[in-house]
ZAMARGU-4260 file (C-alpha; in steps of 0.2 Angstrom, whole numbers, plus 5000, padded with zeros to 4 digits):
<rodrens>
0) 4817/4835/4912 | 4830/4845/4922 | 4841/4857/4912 | 4857/4863/4920 | 4869/4875/4912
5) 4887/4870/4916 | 4899/4884/4923 | 4908/4884/4906 | 4893/4893/4899 | 4896/4908/4910
10) 4911/4913/4901 | 4924/4902/4910 | 4918/4907/4928 | 4918/4892/4940 | 4905/4891/4954
15) 4912/4886/4971 | 4903/4872/4981 | 4891/4883/4990 | 4886/4892/4974 | 4883/4876/4965
20) 4873/4869/4979 | 4862/4884/4979 | 4859/4882/4960 | 4856/4863/4961 | 4844/4866/4976
25) 4834/4878/4966 | 4834/4868/4950 | 4828/4853/4959 | 4814/4862/4968 | 4796/4865/4962
30) 4801/4884/4962 | 4812/4881/4947 | 4797/4877/4936 | 4787/4892/4943 | 4802/4903/4940
35) 4804/4896/4923 | 4786/4900/4918 | 4787/4917/4925 | 4803/4921/4916 | 4796/4914/4900
40) 4781/4926/4901 | 4791/4941/4906 | 4807/4940/4896 | 4806/4925/4884 | 4819/4916/4894
45) 4821/4898/4891 | 4827/4885/4904 | 4846/4886/4899 | 4846/4905/4900 | 4837/4904/4917
50) 4849/4892/4924 | 4863/4904/4919 | 4854/4918/4928 | 4853/4907/4943 | 4872/4904/4942
55) 4875/4922/4941 | 4863/4926/4955 | 4872/4913/4966 | 4889/4920/4963 | 4882/4937/4968
60) 4873/4930/4983 | 4889/4921/4989 | 4898/4937/4988 | 4885/4945/4999 | 4882/4959/4987
65) 4871/4963/4972 | 4888/4965/4962 | 4902/4954/4961 | 4917/4958/4972 | 4927/4972/4965
70) 4944/4968/4957 | 4959/4980/4954 | 4967/4979/4938 | 4986/4981/4939 | 4994/4997/4936
75) 5000/4996/4918 | 5011/5006/4906 | 5004/5021/4897 | 4991/5016/4884 | 4986/5026/4869
80) 4972/5027/4856 | 4960/5037/4846 | 4942/5042/4847 | 4931/5048/4833 | 4925/5066/4835
85) 4908/5071/4830 | 4914/5078/4813 | 4926/5063/4810 | 4942/5070/4817 | 4953/5057/4826
90) 4957/5063/4844 | 4972/5055/4852 | 4973/5051/4870 | 4984/5042/4883 | 4978/5033/4899
95) 4985/5024/4913 | 4982/5022/4932 | 4972/5014/4945 | 4956/5005/4938 | 4944/4995/4948
100) 4931/4984/4940 | 4916/4975/4947 | 4906/4962/4939 | 4888/4965/4935 | 4874/4957/4926
105) 4857/4962/4918 | 4842/4952/4912 | 4835/4959/4896 | 4821/4953/4885 | 4809/4957/4872
110) 4795/4960/4885 | 4778/4954/4888 | 4770/4943/4874 | 4787/4941/4865 | 4791/4924/4858
115) 4810/4927/4856 | 4823/4922/4869 | 4829/4935/4882 | 4847/4938/4886 | 4858/4939/4901
120) 4874/4950/4900 | 4888/4948/4912 | 4899/4964/4911 | 4914/4973/4920 | 4909/4990/4926
125) 4923/5003/4929 | 4923/5010/4947 | 4933/5023/4955 | 4937/5041/4949 | 4944/5046/4932
130) 4954/5063/4929 | 4954/5069/4911 | 4968/5082/4908 | 4966/5094/4893 | 4981/5105/4888
135) 4981/5122/4881 | 4985/5131/4865 | 4996/5120/4854 | 5002/5109/4868 | 5002/5090/4868
140) 4994/5078/4881 | 5012/5074/4888 | 5014/5091/4895 | 5004/5083/4910 | 5017/5070/4913
145) 5021/5075/4931 | 5002/5074/4935 | 5000/5057/4926 | 5014/5050/4935 | 5008/5057/4952
150) 4989/5052/4951 | 4990/5036/4942 | 4993/5025/4957 | 4976/5031/4965 | 4966/5036/4950
155) 4962/5032/4932 | 4971/5046/4922 | 4967/5051/4904 | 4976/5065/4894 | 4970/5070/4877
160) 4978/5079/4862 | 4965/5092/4856 | 4963/5093/4837 | 4978/5099/4827 | 4989/5096/4843
165) 5000/5081/4847 | 4995/5066/4838 | 4977/5071/4834 | 4970/5075/4817 | 4976/5090/4808
170) 4959/5098/4803 | 4955/5114/4794 | 4938/5116/4804 | 4932/5115/4821 | 4946/5125/4829
175) 4935/5135/4841 | 4929/5131/4859 | 4912/5124/4855 | 4919/5110/4844 | 4933/5107/4855
180) 4921/5104/4869 | 4912/5092/4858 | 4928/5083/4856 | 4930/5082/4875 | 4912/5075/4875
185) 4918/5061/4862 | 4932/5056/4873 | 4921/5055/4889 | 4908/5045/4880 | 4918/5033/4870
190) 4930/5029/4884 | 4916/5028/4897 | 4924/5040/4908 | 4909/5048/4917 | 4909/5053/4931
195) 4925/5062/4927 | 4935/5076/4935 | 4938/5088/4920 | 4954/5098/4920 | 4957/5111/4907
200) 4972/5122/4906 | 4974/5139/4897 | 4963/5140/4882 | 4955/5124/4887 | 4947/5132/4902
205) 4935/5141/4889 | 4933/5123/4881 | 4927/5117/4898 | 4915/5132/4899 | 4909/5128/4882
210) 4907/5109/4887 | 4896/5114/4902 | 4886/5127/4892 | 4882/5113/4879 | 4881/5097/4889
215) 4878/5103/4907 | 4888/5094/4921 | 4879/5076/4922 | 4896/5068/4916 | 4907/5077/4928
220) 4912/5073/4946 | 4922/5090/4947 | 4929/5104/4937 | 4947/5111/4937 | 4951/5127/4928
225) 4970/5130/4927 | 4976/5148/4923 | 4964/5153/4910 | 4948/5162/4906 | 4931/5160/4897
230) 4936/5168/4881 | 4940/5187/4877 | 4925/5193/4866 | 4918/5209/4874 | 4931/5209/4888
235) 4941/5224/4893 | 4960/5225/4891 | 4962/5212/4876 | 4973/5223/4865 | 4987/5211/4868
240) 4977/5198/4858 | 4981/5206/4842 | 4999/5207/4847 | 5000/5189/4849 | 4991/5185/4833
245) 5004/5197/4824 | 5018/5187/4832 | 5012/5171/4826 | 5009/5177/4809 | 5025/5186/4806
250) 5038/5176/4815 | 5031/5160/4822 | 5048/5153/4828 | 5052/5168/4838 | 5035/5169/4845
255) 5034/5150/4850 | 5051/5151/4858 | 5046/5166/4868 | 5030/5159/4873 | 5037/5143/4880
260) 5053/5150/4888 | 5046/5167/4895 | 5027/5164/4898 | 5025/5146/4901 | 5039/5144/4914
265) 5047/5155/4927 | 5058/5141/4935 | 5073/5133/4927 | 5068/5118/4916 | 5081/5107/4907
270) 5085/5113/4889 | 5081/5097/4881 | 5063/5098/4889 | 5061/5116/4883 | 5066/5111/4866
275) 5054/5097/4866 | 5039/5108/4871 | 5044/5121/4858 | 5045/5107/4845 | 5028/5101/4850
280) 5020/5118/4849 | 5028/5122/4832 | 5021/5106/4825 | 5004/5114/4825 | 5003/5123/4808
285) 5003/5141/4809 | 4986/5143/4800 | 4979/5131/4814 | 4988/5140/4828 | 4980/5157/4822
290) 4963/5149/4820 | 4964/5142/4838 | 4968/5159/4845 | 4954/5168/4834 | 4942/5155/4841
295) 4947/5159/4859 | 4948/5178/4857 | 4930/5178/4849 | 4922/5167/4862 | 4914/5172/4878
300) 4908/5158/4890 | 4908/5169/4906 | 4889/5167/4907 | 4891/5148/4907 | 4899/5149/4925
305) 4882/5150/4932 | 4879/5132/4926 | 4894/5126/4936 | 4885/5116/4950 | 4899/5103/4953
310) 4914/5105/4965 | 4926/5117/4956 | 4944/5121/4959 | 4952/5137/4951 | 4971/5136/4951
315) 4984/5148/4943 | 4999/5158/4944 | 4999/5173/4956 | 5002/5188/4944 | 4995/5204/4938
320) 4985/5193/4926 | 4976/5183/4939 | 4960/5194/4938 | 4951/5181/4927 | 4954/5168/4940
325) 4947/5179/4954 | 4932/5183/4943 | 4929/5165/4940 | 4930/5161/4958 | 4917/5175/4962
330) 4905/5168/4950 | 4905/5150/4954 | 4897/5147/4972 | 4907/5136/4983 | 4922/5136/4971
335) 4940/5135/4978 | 4954/5147/4972 | 4973/5142/4973 | 4986/5154/4967 | 5004/5148/4967
340) 5019/5159/4969 | 5034/5160/4957 | 5027/5150/4943 | 5023/5152/4925 | 5008/5149/4915
345) 5012/5130/4915 | 5012/5130/4934 | 5009/5111/4935 | 5027/5109/4927 | 5035/5123/4936
350) 5028/5118/4953 | 5022/5100/4951 | 5021/5097/4970 | 5012/5112/4974 | 4999/5109/4959
355) 4997/5091/4963 | 4995/5094/4982 | 4981/5107/4978 | 4972/5095/4966 | 4974/5080/4978
360) 4967/5090/4992 | 4952/5095/4980 | 4949/5077/4975 | 4949/5071/4993 | 4937/5085/4999
365) 4925/5082/4984 | 4910/5073/4989 | 4907/5056/4981 | 4897/5057/4965 | 4884/5044/4959
370) 4882/5041/4941
</rodrens>
């Protein structure tokens, strides 16, 4: 007796006439019974599941590809959510942008000799490139807003709040680069971002170094280090570290105001924007802000640069303090160095066009990555 699975059993997909003709032709032929016996032996698939497999196969054959035709999701408003870090902390993220998906199917079964039924899974697979932006010390994800707006029409864009920053969990532990790198890994894994271009700014450049040190580069399509080093432990000329710690401990309001107004920006910014950045930084409790600094000052991931085997862009402010950037460039073969004039530490806010142009050029020149 012939068994035919109707299109409704394929999750609302409807076969066009050529596809249905192909399925009916196969089902009515002697090849169906031979295929049915084979699939039973190999995967435990019964006739109904086999028919579903044939329907899916016909859809893909009609498309002229082994995957269903890619479809583009419309550009939507900024979405947000949380992922769970390895120690249970909640890490907040925002995402938006250009996302392509392609239908794919897989046949799975219990294997030879099994008596159970196998399964066919029909899934949407994300295609295209994702950029993950990670902000620096005490800063929120929205500091990247001018990059989010610029890159969303072409790329899938995600920005995260590191722990204790923005809307992420306030935690007493884990405020050091190795754990922050594990938080980045949680975001990449749980949001299925790989292969991703990982962009870290300021303190987050050491977190990128810690990420590569722990996990390698298999999840990465590219690396962008923005105006930061790989930690200060054992480095010359780090006496200013103690001065910064003292400022945070003794007069947090004044230190935060000066950090934002005098260090982060060199070009005029609207006063309401400056106050918003200052308020966001100040929301991080002082004990957490100190712990984050201590974690960076006591870290050293310079040796991890030898593991950077994916395309790498190093971009920062041209200043007397750009020696770390030049050293990073010298230690990463094939890396690209861009230094912008008349910008502060938050160069992507001071000169969004210059920063975005440099990143866009890097993304275009980066060779395609298979994953």
